[in-house]
C-alpha positions, 0 to 999 in steps of 0.5 A: 201759358195759353199762347205757348200751348194753343199757339204751339198747336197751331204752328204744329198743324201748319207744318203737318198740313203743308207736307202731309194733310192739306186742309188741316191748316184751316184749324190753325187759324182760329187757334192762332186767334185764341193764342194771341188774344191779349198777348199781341196788340194790333187788330187781326194779329192772329193772321199777322202772326200766322202768315210768316209761319205759313211762308216757312212751312210752304218753303219746306214743302216746296223743297220736300216735294220739289220732284212732284210739283206740277206748277204749270197747272196753276197758270190758268188759275193765276189771274183769277187768284190775283183778282180774289186777292184784290177783293179780299184786300179791299174788304179788309181795309175799307169795308170792315163791316162786310168781312163777316158777310164775305167769310160766310159767302166763301164758306158757302161756296166751299161747301157747294164745291165739296157737294159738286165734287162728290156729285161728279165722282158719283156721276162721271161724265167725259163732257165735264171739262175744266173751262175758264168758269171752273178756273175763275170760280176756284181762283177768285174764291181761293184768292179772297179766302186766303186774304181775309182768313188764310182759308184757301187750303180747302179751296185749292185742295178741291181744285187740285183734287178735281184734276185727279192728281196723286197725293204727292203731286197735289201737295207739291203743286199746292206748296208752290201756289201757297208759297207765292201767294203768301209771300205776295200777302206779306207786304199788305199785311205789314202795311195794314199793321198786322205784322209787327216786330212783336208778332215776328218775335213770336214767330221766331219762337214758334218756327221750330214747332212748324219745322217739327210739324213738317217732318211729321206731315212728310212722314204721314204723307208716305203712309196714307193711302190715296183713298184715305188721303182723298177722303181726308181732303174732302172732310177737311175742306167741308170743315173749313167751309163750315168754319168760315160760316161761323160768326166771329 
């Protein structure tokens, strides 16, 4: 019963986050850990169970916002994200003792990004640009966070928000980013034993809940004002950073 209640809530949040409120999906990560505890055997089965559900929701979001995506904005970010994925994969597979330290570091960086974004909003300067250091910081952090904890949502939301994208473009562009990145993670998660026949069976049962969440998220996105949307992104990004600082 715990799995269906908590896992169902996690799946619903994944769908809502992908089409309506970016960053909300960070709450699905700890919920899925709780849901699969004692139900699925492999270590790190929570992220392994969650990944196919994320891919499904990403695909729906790409189709839903296909006319709003600004995927070209991601090219400068791509090499840095790949570097972050490699860092996260190495730590997960070889340096297990350092995962908590790395999660805490990513959480601290996310919170610092929130503070920096708020400071720039209050002290706008035409001299502040988006150079390679900007792309490197966000890209490496996003790649590392998504590999170790499916936690790149807050990072990417802040990155796209810093470009002053309207909400539809922000969601659509983020959808392309996460679809590609999450698909790249699937082989590694399978190799590391986090995706199994048992986790895929659970995903099949939860897939309809994800689709329902996508519909709810799409409905919400058309009814939230830009100001409220930006505020929600910032608050959820801060919560995501704080979550990563909590030892587990």
